[in-house]
C-alpha positions in Angstrom: 0.0 0.0 0.0 1.4 3.4 -1.0 0.9 5.4 2.2 0.1 9.1 2.2 2.0 11.3 4.6 -1.1 12.8 6.2 -2.1 9.2 7.2 1.3 8.4 8.6 0.9 11.2 11.1 -2.2 9.4 12.4 -0.6 6.0 12.8 0.3 4.7 16.3 3.9 4.0 17.3 5.2 0.8 15.9 2.9 0.6 12.9 4.7 -0.3 9.7 4.1 1.4 6.3 5.5 1.7 2.9 5.3 4.0 -0.1 6.9 6.3 -2.6 8.1 9.7 -1.5 10.3 12.6 -2.8 13.4 13.6 -0.9 13.2 17.2 0.0 16.3 17.3 2.2 18.9 14.7 3.1 21.9 14.7 5.6 24.4 12.1 6.3 25.0 12.1 10.1 27.1 9.9 12.4 26.3 8.0 15.6 28.6 8.3 18.5 30.2 5.1 17.4 31.1 6.7 14.1 28.6 4.7 12.1 26.6 6.8 9.5 22.9 7.2 9.3 20.5 9.4 7.2 18.2 12.2 8.3 15.7 13.0 5.6 12.7 15.2 4.9 10.4 13.4 2.4 7.2 14.7 0.8 4.1 13.8 -1.2 1.1 16.0 -2.2 -0.3 15.7 1.4 2.7 17.1 3.3 6.2 16.6 4.5 7.7 14.1 7.0 11.0 13.9 8.9 12.3 10.3 8.8 15.6 8.6 9.8 17.5 5.7 8.2 18.9 4.9 11.6 20.6 1.6 10.8 21.4 1.3 7.1 23.3 -1.7 5.8 27.0 -1.4 6.5 27.9 -1.6 2.8 25.1 1.0 1.7 26.3 4.0 -0.3 24.4 6.8 1.4 25.7 9.4 -0.9 23.5 8.2 -3.8 20.4 9.8 -2.3 19.8 13.4 -3.4 17.2 16.1 -3.1 14.5 15.5 -5.7 14.9 11.7 -5.9 11.8 9.6 -5.8 12.4 6.7 -3.3 10.6 3.6 -2.1 10.6 3.4 1.7 9.6 0.7 4.1 9.5 2.1 7.7 7.7 2.0 11.0 6.4 4.9 13.2 8.3 6.2 16.1 7.7 9.2 18.3 10.5 11.6 19.3 9.7 14.2 22.0 6.0 13.6 21.1 6.5 14.1 17.4 6.2 11.6 14.6 9.7 10.6 13.3 9.6 7.2 11.6 12.6 5.0 11.1 13.4 3.3 7.8 13.9 -0.4 7.4 14.6 -0.3 3.7 15.0 2.5 1.1 15.9 2.4 -2.6 15.4 4.6 -5.7 12.1 4.1 -7.4 11.7 3.2 -11.1 9.5 5.6 -13.1 6.9 3.0 -13.9 6.4 2.1 -10.2 4.6 5.2 -9.0 2.0 7.7 -10.2 2.9 11.4 -10.6 -0.4 12.3 -9.0 1.0 11.0 -5.7 3.2 14.1 -5.7 1.5 16.8 -7.6 -2.2 17.4 -8.5 -3.9 19.2 -11.3 -6.4 21.9 -10.8 -9.9 20.5 -10.2 -11.2 22.8 -12.9 -10.9 22.0 -16.6 -7.8 23.9 -17.8 -9.0 24.4 -21.4 -12.4 25.7 -20.2 -10.7 28.0 -17.7 -8.4 29.4 -20.4 -11.4 30.0 -22.7 -13.1 31.9 -19.9 -10.0 34.1 -19.5 -10.0 34.9 -23.3 -13.7 35.8 -23.0 -12.9 38.2 -20.2 -10.2 39.8 -22.3 -12.8 40.5 -24.9 -14.8 42.6 -22.4 -11.9 45.1 -22.0 -12.9 48.4 -23.7 -9.6 50.3 -23.4 -7.9 49.5 -26.7 -4.4 49.7 -25.3 -5.0 47.3 -22.4 -6.9 44.9 -24.7 -4.1 44.9 -27.2 -1.6 44.2 -24.4 -3.6 41.2 -23.1 -3.9 39.9 -26.7 -0.1 40.2 -27.3 0.5 38.2 -24.1 -2.2 35.5 -24.2 -2.2 34.9 -27.9 1.5 34.2 -27.7 1.6 30.4 -27.8 4.8 30.1 -25.7 3.4 32.3 -22.9 -0.1 30.8 -23.0 1.2 27.2 -22.8 3.4 28.1 -19.9 0.6 30.1 -18.1 -2.0 27.3 -18.2 0.4 24.7 -16.6 2.1 26.9 -14.0 1.2 26.4 -10.4 0.1 29.4 -8.3 2.5 28.4 -5.5 4.8 25.7 -4.2 2.8 24.7 -1.2 0.7 27.5 0.5 -2.0 28.1 -2.2 -3.0 26.9 -5.7 -0.1 24.4 -5.6 -1.3 22.4 -8.6 -0.8 22.2 -12.3 -3.0 24.9 -13.6 -3.1 26.7 -10.3 -2.0 30.0 -11.6 -4.9 30.1 -14.1 -7.3 29.1 -11.4 -6.0 31.8 -9.0 -6.0 34.4 -11.8 -9.6 33.8 -12.5 -10.5 33.9 -8.8 -8.8 37.3 -8.4 -10.5 38.6 -11.6 -14.0 37.5 -10.3 -13.4 39.2 -6.9 -12.2 42.4 -8.8 -15.3 42.4 -10.9 -17.5 42.6 -7.8 -15.3 45.4 -6.4 -15.4 47.4 -9.6 -19.2 47.2 -9.7 -19.4 48.4 -6.0 -16.9 51.3 -6.3 -17.7 53.3 -9.4 -14.5 55.4 -9.1 -12.4 52.4 -10.0 -11.2 52.0 -13.6 -12.7 48.6 -14.3 -10.5 47.9 -17.3 -7.3 48.8 -15.5 -8.2 46.7 -12.5 -9.2 43.6 -14.5 -6.1 43.9 -16.7 -4.0 44.1 -13.6 -5.8 41.1 -12.0 -5.2 39.0 -15.1 -1.5 40.0 -15.2 -0.6 40.3 -11.6 1.2 36.9 -11.2 2.3 36.5 -14.8 6.0 36.3 -13.7 5.2 33.0 -12.0 5.7 31.3 -15.4 9.4 31.9 -14.9 9.4 31.4 -11.1 8.2 27.7 -10.9 9.2 24.5 -12.5 7.3 21.2 -12.4 8.7 17.7 -12.6 7.8 15.3 -9.8 7.2 18.3 -7.6 6.8 22.0 -7.8 10.0 23.8 -7.3 11.3 27.4 -7.6 13.7 28.2 -10.5 17.0 30.1 -10.0 15.3 33.0 -11.7 12.4 32.8 -9.3 14.7 32.7 -6.2 17.0 35.4 -7.4 14.5 37.8 -8.9 11.0 36.8 -8.0 7.7 36.9 -10.0 6.9 40.5 -9.3 10.1 41.7 -11.0 10.0 39.2 -13.9 6.3 39.8 -14.5 6.7 43.6 -14.5 9.7 43.3 -16.9 7.7 41.1 -19.3 4.6 43.4 -19.2 6.8 46.5 -19.7 8.4 44.9 -22.8 5.1 44.0 -24.3 3.8 47.5 -23.7 6.7 48.9 -25.5 5.6 47.0 -28.6 2.3 48.9 -28.7 2.5 52.1 -30.6 1.1 55.1 -28.6 0.5 53.2 -25.4 -0.1 56.1 -22.9 2.8 56.5 -20.4 0.5 57.3 -17.5 -1.5 54.1 -18.2 1.7 52.1 -18.2 2.8 53.6 -14.9 -0.6 52.9 -13.3 -0.7 49.3 -14.5 2.9 48.5 -13.4 2.2 50.1 -10.1 -0.6 47.6 -9.6 1.7 44.7 -10.4 4.6 46.0 -8.2 2.3 46.6 -5.2 0.0 43.7 -5.2 1.7 42.0 -2.2 0.7 45.0 -0.3 3.6 45.3 2.3 7.4 45.5 2.0 7.8 42.5 4.3 5.7 40.3 1.9 8.1 41.1 -1.0 6.2 44.1 -2.4 8.5 46.7 -3.9 5.8 49.3 -3.4 2.7 49.7 -1.3 -0.6 50.3 -3.1 -1.2 54.0 -3.8 -4.2 53.9 -6.2 -7.8 52.5 -6.0 -7.0 49.8 -8.5 -3.8 48.8 -6.7 -5.4 48.5 -3.3 -8.4 46.6 -4.7 -6.0 44.1 -6.5 -4.0 43.6 -3.3 -6.9 42.6 -1.2 -8.5 40.5 -3.9 -5.2 38.6 -4.3 -4.9 38.2 -0.6 -8.5 36.9 -0.2 -8.3 34.4 -3.0 -4.9 33.1 -2.0 -5.7 32.8 1.7 -9.1 31.1 1.3 -7.5 28.6 -1.1 -4.6 28.1 1.2 -7.0 27.2 4.0 -8.9 24.9 1.7 -5.8 23.0 0.4 -4.6 22.6 4.0 -7.9 21.0 5.0 -7.7 18.6 2.0 -4.1 17.7 2.8 -4.7 17.1 6.5 -8.2 15.7 6.6 -8.8 14.2 3.1 -12.5 13.6 3.0 -12.7 13.8 6.8 -13.8 16.5 9.2 -12.5 18.2 12.4 -9.3 20.0 13.2 -6.2 20.1 11.1 -2.7 20.5 12.4 -1.3 24.0 12.7 -0.8 25.6 9.3 2.9 26.4 9.1 2.3 29.8 7.3 -1.0 31.0 8.8 0.1 29.7 12.3 -3.3 28.3 13.3 -5.1 25.0 13.1 -8.2 25.0 10.9 -11.6 23.6 11.8 -13.8 22.2 9.0 -17.1 20.2 9.2 -18.5 20.8 5.8 -18.0 19.6 2.2 -15.6 21.2 -0.3 -17.4 21.8 -3.6 -15.9 22.8 -6.9 -19.1 23.2 -8.9 -19.2 26.4 -11.0 
């Protein structure tokens, strides 16, 4: 049986399990006797797990296990200072035909082609000719579009699925549509365009293989910078694009994280920018709660463990629905 990490945390001490996992971190340590052992962090789509290969075979080459490897593990549950920290009986590299990719990374529950069609339909509603032309330049570019529809919205906290960026983008757009109807002083076309483009840089920030990971570009520059740079270049291809409109749009992108400590180069200083920031925060946080509930509880109900980013356990006794 291919155990899920969320289920391992519920197992009693001594229970044995086996399954396929990705190595997130690995260290070769030494006992007081000088004998080596491995301390690992492994993961699947339901979470991460610290685990020890406490007594590997004396002839085992421990250096062959690297971050990103998919491994097959047989182990049993042990508790250390009240926390689950299993010990490995057997570990080996997995063959590609032995496991399913879905064990490690999920696709958006929404149909990606239908979601992208919906995005193109929203673009058609933009009345400002410069903003509409900009969106068409970007999303009718096959290379950008094919990357956009596959990219996740995050590595772990929210929309951490294939197609997650597209799902998150439409969520933010829908919230912004409501805001634009309520506050008539807002430039609806500018806000919706900014909502569509706010996380565009994530196409260069994340890579997907057996798991979601951040690229060197994503770590060194971040999606706010790379997205702003790409948008600016596309704007410069449009003859007569108003300078003030460019500045206002880029300000929305640069300020959408809201606070400097959250990686935002600027704080929101326009109606459209502040609306985008809170719409982004709302969609990402609610989805983050929802995904944590699914990882922790599966189809069950009750309390989750403490969310590492939001710093609270989450209570849920309903039913998650994805009907549109």
